[in-house]
Structure formats: structure tokens, C-alpha cells
N, C-alpha and C positions, 0 to 999 in steps of 0.2 A: 356127446357132451356129458360132462360129469354132473350128476346130481340134478335136483329139480330146478325150476326157474328161480325161485327165491334163493336157493343155495348158491346158484351161479352168481347172483348179485352180491351175496354176502362174501363169497370168495374173492371177487374183484375188489370189494371194499377193503378186505383185509390186506390184500397185496398193495393197494394204493396207500393205505395207512402206513405200512412199513416204508414205502417210498417217501412218504411225508417226513418220516424220521430222518431220512438222508438230507432233505431240504433244511430241516431245523438244525441239523448238526453242521451246516456249512460255515466255513470260516475262510478268511483270505480269498474271498470270491474274486476280487478284481485281478488278483495275480494269475488266475486261471481262466481269464476271459479273453476271447478273440473276436474280431470282426469277421462276419461271413461275407456280406456284400457291401456294408457301409457301417459308419459309426452308430447308426440306429438299428442295425441288425446284428445282434450279438449272440454268441454261444459260450457257455461256461463249461468247465470240467464237470460241474454238477448236472447240467443238462444231459451230458453224454453218459454220466454214471447212472442217473436215474432212468434214462431210457434203456440202457443196457440191462438194468435190474428188471424193469418191466417186461422187456423182450424175453428175458429168461423165465419169468414167473407167470406171465399171462397166457401165452399160447397153450401150455399144457392143460389149462382149465377147459379148453375147447379144442380137442384134437382135430387137426386138419385146418385150423384157422391160420390166417396170415397176420403179420404185424406191420402196421402202417404208421410209422412214427415220424415226428417232425424232422429229426436229424438224419433219417435214411429212408425217405419215402419214394425214391425214384423208381424202384423196380417192383412196387406192389400195386395191386389193383383191388381197392376195397369195395368195388361194386359187385364182386362175384364171390359167392360162398360166405363163410364167416370171416370177419376181419376185425381186429383190434385197431382202433384209430386213436392215437396217443399223442398228447403234448406233455412231455415230461415236466417242463416248467413253463406254464403260460404266464407271461409277464416277466420275461427275462430281464429287461432293463430295470424294472422295479426291483427284482431280485439282486441285481448287481449293485444298485444304488441304496439298498437297505430300506426300501419303502414298505416292505412287508405286505405287499398286495400281489401275490402270485398264487398259482394253483397247479395241481396235477389233474389233467383231464383225460379220462379213458372212456371210450365208447366201444361197444361190441355190436357190430352190424352184421346183418345177414342179407346178402344180395342187394346191398345198397340201402338198406333200411335199418336204422339204429334200433336195437332191441333192448340194450342195457346201457346205462350211463352212470358215471361217477365223476364228480368234480370235488376235489378236496383242497380246502384252504388250511394248510397246517398251522399257520400263524394264529388263526382264530379257532382252530379245531372244529371247523365246520365241514361236515361231510354231506354233500348233496348227492342224491341218488334217485334213479328211476328205472322201472321196468315197463316195457310197452304194455299198456292195459292194466298196470298195477299201481298207478299213481306216482307222485313225486314226494321226496322226503328230505328233511334236513335233520341230521343226527337222529334219524328214526321217526321223527314226527312229521305228519303230513303237511305239505305246503301248498299254497294256492296263490295265483296272481292277485293283485289288488283289484278293487272295484272302483278306483278313483278315475275320473276323467282327467285329461292332461292339465286342464285349467286349475286343478287342485293338487297336481302332482309334479314330479320331476322326471327327466329322461336322462339316459346315458348315451354316450356316443364315443366312437373311436375315430382315429384320424389316418388310418391306412398308411403307416409310416414308410412302408416299402413301395408305395405307389403315390408319389407326390402329385401326380397329375389329378388326383382326386381331391386335392386341397380345396379348390374353389367350390365344387359341388357340395363337399362336406360342410363347408362354412355356410353355404346357401341354405341347406336343409336345417342346419343348427339354428340359424337365425329365424327361420320360419317356425320351428318348434318352440324356440325360446319365447317368441311372441305369444304363444299359446299357454306356456307352462309357468310354474313357479320358479323353477331353476333347472340346471343340468349339471352332469358330472362327466369327467373324462378320467378314468381311473387306471387304464393301461393294461387290463387283463380281461380279454373278451369272455373267456369261460366264466369268470366270476360276474361280469356284467350281465350275462344271460341268466345266471342263477339269481341275481338281484331282481330281475324281472319276475322270475318264477316264484320267488317268495314274497313278492309285493313290496320290496323296498323302493323300486322305481317302476314307473308305468310303461316305459318302452325303452328300447335301445336300437341304435343303428350303426353300421359301419359299411363303407363302400367296398372294402376288399379284405376278406378273411380266408384263411386256409381251412380245410376240413377238420384238422385236429384242433383248431380254435373253437369251432362251433358244434361239432358232431355230438358230443355228450350234452352240452347245454341245450341243443335243439329238442332232444327228447325230454329233458327235465322241464322245459317250458311247456311243451304240449301236454305232458302228463299233469302239469300244475294248472291246466285250463287256459293257457295262453296260446298265442299264434306266432308263427315264425315263417318267414319267406325271404326271397330276395327283394331288393328295392323295386324290382319290376313286378313283384307279386307272384313269382314263380317258385317252384320247389328248390330247396338247396341241393347242391351236387356234392357228393362225397369224394369226387375225383379231381376237383379243381377249385381254384379260388373263386369266390363269388361275393356279392354284397349280401348283407344280412339286415333284416328288419324284424324285431321281436316286440310284441306288445301284449297287454292284457286285452280282454274282450271288448271293453268299453272304447278303447282307442284304436282298434284294428283298422277302421276305415279312414283314419287320418292320412294314411299313406297315399290314398287316391287323390287327396286334396292338395298334395305338395307339388312344388316344382322341383322335380328330381334332376 
């Protein structure tokens, strides 16, 4: 691997920032948009272009690493050796609709454990980053989860648009949490939702079904910011398959055990 640990993180940040310029330059997005499995599952020419750029630029930073991207993840195993786990544009529907709530998410894992993480919101110019054991940062400044109980805070949630069978349990958990909270948000970009927990903007987040590229980077950013992340069953997240995600600050970590999941 090239350079020191901090140098590795800085190199990933620089590549991701350049990818962010591609997102900001996007135009006529709808014309290059296609359905993958449904009208709710979209891919744009920019998703493909950003992923191709990241696939070219990232692996040379870590010789021998594999690339596990959203648009071509079938033949890669991120649980062995070094692996870049990448979502080129998290929040594609937001991107297509001009909602400006999307991010580039990059994690570098070793043997199934995320060691480096970068999530970049090019619209707000917010660069979230973390290195295992080195803390979490927003634009270079340290971040930490909030200390608010849910009764004084808000939560984020996702609706697992590719798995509609989770609609009923998602609404059930949302109602239970809403009765305890001030309010909630559904913003449509899980990587940014996790970073919002990490920097104390919301107190917790959950979703019933996310892919590794949705949560890999955010999971390290949350833990390095003093938060907690697991499946809704309380187990560890898997970097090789879809799973549920529960992320919270320290004050609210035990609420999960009190819910009807």
C-alpha cells in the first residue's frame, strides 16, 4: 500500500473530490437514465461514468485490492483482502429529480473490516471521512454523535424501495420511534443519513434493507464518531450482502431492544 495511513485517506479524499466534480457538472440527467429492475431502481450515465472513474483511480492506491461497486458487484468478494466498496452516486433518484441530496461513498476494507471511509456531498461541499482508530471528520474538523435522547431529538429512516415487503414493518418501527421523538426525516440517501447521525444532526437512523455500498463507509464514520451501528437484530453488518441497519448515538443505543421489530 502506498504511503502512510493518513496519506491513504487523503489520497482517497482527493479522488472522491474529483469524482464530485463530475456529479456537479451533470446536465440532461433524465435523458441518460434507465430502469434497472423498476421505476424506483434507476441508473444514469453519470453513475456509470463516476464508477468507471473511481475504478480506474482507486485500486492503484492499494495494490492488490479489488473493486466492489454498485454497478458491477457480481464477481467481487469484499470479505477477503483489501477491497474498495463504492457507491458512485448514493441517492440516484434524488440525483435524477434534482433534489441535490446525493453522495459519493467509498470504503476501503481489509478482510471484511472497513479501515478507511469517505462520503462526499458535492452539493454542500461536505467531505466526511474516517480512519479506523483515527476519529471521524467533516471537512477536516472532528465530529461526534449527539448526546440528545430521542425525546429531544429526531431520527432518520429509509423505506427499502427495492424490497416492498418491508413496508409494513418499516412503518411499524417508524410509528414507535415517532411516538418517542420530536420528528423524523426520510431524505433518500443512506450514506448521508449515516453521516447525519455521526455529526449529531439526527439521533438515530434505520432501514430494513441496504446494500454494502450504501453503508460500508458510513458505518466506520459513525463508530469513529462515538456512535453505534448494527443490524435491526443487533448483529454485525455484513459487507457481502444486503442487511438491515440501525445506527444511533450512545444515549439511544438500547431503544432497539424495546421495539417491536
